[in-house]
N, C-alpha and C positions, 0 to 999 in steps of 0.2 A: 339641494335640489338639483337633480340631474336632468339633462335634456337629451331625449333619445334621437337616434338617427331615423331618417325617413325610411319607411318600408312600404311594400305594396299594399299591405292590409291597413285599413283605417276603421276606427270605431265610429259609428254614427253619432251625431250630436242632435239631441232632441230640441224642440223649441224651448221647453222649460229650462233645459240645461244651458242653452245659449243665453237666455235672459239672465240667468244667475251668473254665468261666467263673465258677461259684459258688465253687469252691475258691480261685481267685485273689482274688476279691472278699473272701472271708472272711479273708484275711491282713491286712485293714485294722486299724488301731488302734481301740480302743474303751475308754471309761472303765471302769477296773477290769478290763479284758479281759472285759467282760460279753458281748460279741458279740451285741448286741440286734437281730439281723436274722433274717428268714425270707425265703424265695424261693418263688415259684410259676413253673412252666415250662409254656408252651404251645408249639404248633408253630412259632410265629414270634416269641415274646417271652419275656423273663424279667422278672417283677415283683419289686420289692424292698419288703418290708413291715417295719414296726417290730414287734419282739417285746416287748410290754408287760410280760411276765413277768420280763424282764431289765432293766427300768428301775430305776434307783436310787431309794431311798426319798426322798432329798433332791431328786430331779429331777422335781418335780411337773408342770412344764410340758413335760417331755420334751426340753429343749434339748440336754443332753449326749447323750441317746439319739439324737437326730436328727443331731448332729454326727458321732457314731460311724457312723451309717447312711450319711451323706454320704460318709465316707471309703470305705466299702464300695462305694458307687456309683461313685466314681472308679476303684476297683480293677476293677469290672465293665466299665467303659468301656475301661480299659487292656487288659483281657483280650480284649475284642472287637477292639481294634486289633491284638493279637498274632495274630489269625486272618486279618488282612488286610482288615478291613472298618472303615468309619466307624460309630461308635455312633449310633443314633437314640434320643434320650432324651425322654420325657415326664415332667416333674417335677410331682409332686402332680397326677396326671392326673384324679382323680375327687374333688373336694372333699368329697363326702359320705362317703368312705371314708378316715378319718383314718390308719389303719394303712398304707394303700397310699401309698408315698412316690415311687416311680418305676417307669416301664415302659421297658425297653430292647430295641431290635431291632437286627438287623444291617442296615446301610445299604450304600452303594456300596463297591465294592472300592477299596482304597488301600494302598500299601506302608507298612510300619512305618518310622518315622523313627529316626535314630540315637539321639536322646534317649529315645524310647519304648523302644527295645531295651535301653538302659542301665537305665531304670527297671524294666523287667521282670526284668532280671538281679538287681536289688537287692531284689526282693520277699522272697526267702527270709531275708535277713539284716537287713532293716529291723526295728527294734524301738524301743520307748520306752526311753531311756537314763537310768537312775537312778544309775549309778556314776560313777567319775572319768573325766575327759577327758584326752587327751594334750595336752602343751604344743604351742603353735604356732597360727598363724592358719588361717582357712578357706582353701581353694583359691581362687586369684585368679579373680574374676568369678563365683564361685558365689552370693554373697549377692544380687547383682543378678539373677541367673537365678531365684533363689527368689522374689524380689519380682515378677518377671514372671510366674511360675507363679501367684501369688496373684491378680494382676490378670486373668489368663486365666480364672480360675474365679469372677470376680465378687467378689473380696475384696482386701484390702490387707495386706501384711506390713510393719508399721511397726517400725523398729529403735529401741530405747531407747538413744540415742547419748551422752547427757551424763551425767556423774556425778550431777548434781542430779536429773535425771529418774529415774535408776536408784534414787537414794535415796528419792524420793517413792514409787516403786512398791514398794520393799522395806518402807517404813513401812506402807503400806496393807495389804500382804499379811501382814505379821507379825501385826497385830491380827486380821485376818479369819481367818487360819489357826488362831490360838489358840481363837477362838470356835467355829469349825467342828470342830476336833479334839475339843472337849468336847460337841458336839451328839450326843445319844444315837441319833438317826436315822442320822447320818453314821457313827457308830461301828458301828452294826448293819450298814450297807452294807459297811464294811471287813471286818468279821468274816465276812460271807457270802461275800465275793469274794476273800479272801486265803487262800493255801494253805500248809500246812507241807511239809517236805521229802519226806515220804512220800506225799503226795497225788498221785494220777495223773490228776486232773481235767484236761480239755482246755479249760478256761476259767478265769477268775480270774487273780490275780497270784501266780506261784509264789515260793517262799521265796528262790530265788537272785536274784530281781529286786528285792528290797528289803532294807535293813539292819535289824538288830534295834533300833537307835536312829536316828531320822531325822537326817540330816546337817544341819549348820548352817555349812558351809564358806563362806569368804569368796567373794563373787561368785556364789553359788548362791541361787536363790530357795528359800523354805521347801518342804521335801518333805513330802508327806502321810505320816502315821504308819500304815503298813500292819501293823506288828507288834503294836501295842497292849500292849506289855509281855509278850507270850507267848513270846518267844525263838525265833520262827520264822525271822526274817530271816537270810539267809546272805551278803548282799552286803557286801563289805568293800573297803578300799583307799582310799588318798588319791590325789589327782590335781590337775590344773590346773582352775581355774574355767572356766566356759563362755566362749567367745570372743564370742558375740553373744547379747543378750537382745532378743526381739522380741515384738510383740503382733499376733495375727491379727485383723483387723477386717472387719466387713461393714457395708454401708450402712444396713441396718435390723436389727431384732432379732426377726424372725418365723420361721415354719417354713421357708420357702424360704431365708432367710438362713442358718439353721443347717445346712441341707443343703449350701448352697454353701460354707460354712466348712469342713465336713467334706471336701468334694471338694478344696478348696484345700489343706487340711492334708495329705491323703494325697499329693497331687501334689508338695508341697514336701518331705515326708519321703522319698519315693522318689528324687527328684532329688538330695537331700542324701546319702542312703545310697549312691547310685551313686558318690559321691566319698568314701565312708567318713566322712561327717559325720552325726552323729545328734543327736537332740533329747531333752531332758527336757521333758515336757509338764506344765503346771500348770493344772488345771481347778478345783481345790477353791475357791480364792477367788472365782472367777467364777460360782459357783453362785447367788450372791445378786445380783439385779438392781441393788440399791443399790450394791454394790461395783463392778459393771461400769460403772455410771454415774459413780461417783466416780473410777475410773481414767481413764475417758474425759475427764472434766473436768480433773482435776489434771495429766494429761499432755498435754492439748490434742490429743487424738487425733481423726482425721477419720472416725470411724465407731464402731460398737459392738464392744467387745472380746469375742471368742469363745474365744480360746486364748492362753496365754502359753507361749512356747518359749524354751529356752536351747540354743544350738547349739555343738557342739564336735567335734573330731576324736577318733575311737576306733577300735580294731581289735578288735571283738568281734562274734560272730555268735549270741549267746544270745537268739534270738527265742522268744517264748512260744508255747505250744501252741494249736492251733485245732481246733474240731470239724470232722469230715469233712462233705463236701457232702451226703451222704445224710441227715444229721441236720438239715439246714437247709431241706430242700425240703418244702413242704406238698403233699399229694396234690391 
């Protein structure tokens, strides 16, 4: 998917198109399913804004919030493609307005590609996978395609290929996760954004998406404890370990890098979901800059770690709820 340069001509955006574009963008993954985005709509542009009220307490720099918003930005771009236009994107268009993250217009007409069509079809069932995977390898050629997706969005998807490297990563994450599980601010974030079975909220992590006791299965990175001993979690089942562990990297570690990481993440996840491959996402250990630096150094990675992914095959469609477009648009 290409992004056009800005021109003087702009294609008008109708109200119906705006609702559709924002609804599809809002299917993006976000930390704790906080959905930390707002949109404004003009006659020829949609602006993406960060919603600071939905930022996690542990996310003081807004890194996870911007990765989440970057994922929504890719969804918005893909939605524009589905209308038969190239997206025209201004990233961080006004440095003095920190909440304004991107401005998107409809560019030149261009037919949707076969891969874009498959990604669009995957949007409804794409979800963060915390349950068991099915046995078996990823589809042939998929991993290389996902790595190409990352590069296309200004990122790198580095596979943790050796047992030694995997052991180093597991050791770092185990200690970091224990400390962060005990952090009162992190625990408050989890309590705010996790839901019991009777909760009808259209945000947060629902009970069916996490277990009552975090899993420690062989081959799986530590899962965040969303239950906190409350008995909310309904996710059960044993399965195969993930087929691939990977780290999503960016060249730098600033606001534009975080947005690019989010765009790469959603592109990777939708491409994978089009083949019924899903990812468990691990953000908790990377909340600390010191841990990100340690992982980069110990694994000799060519960039700043922004997301840890474990990929495997699954046949499930339990996507989490999203707020409707009308709740996301500022007047």
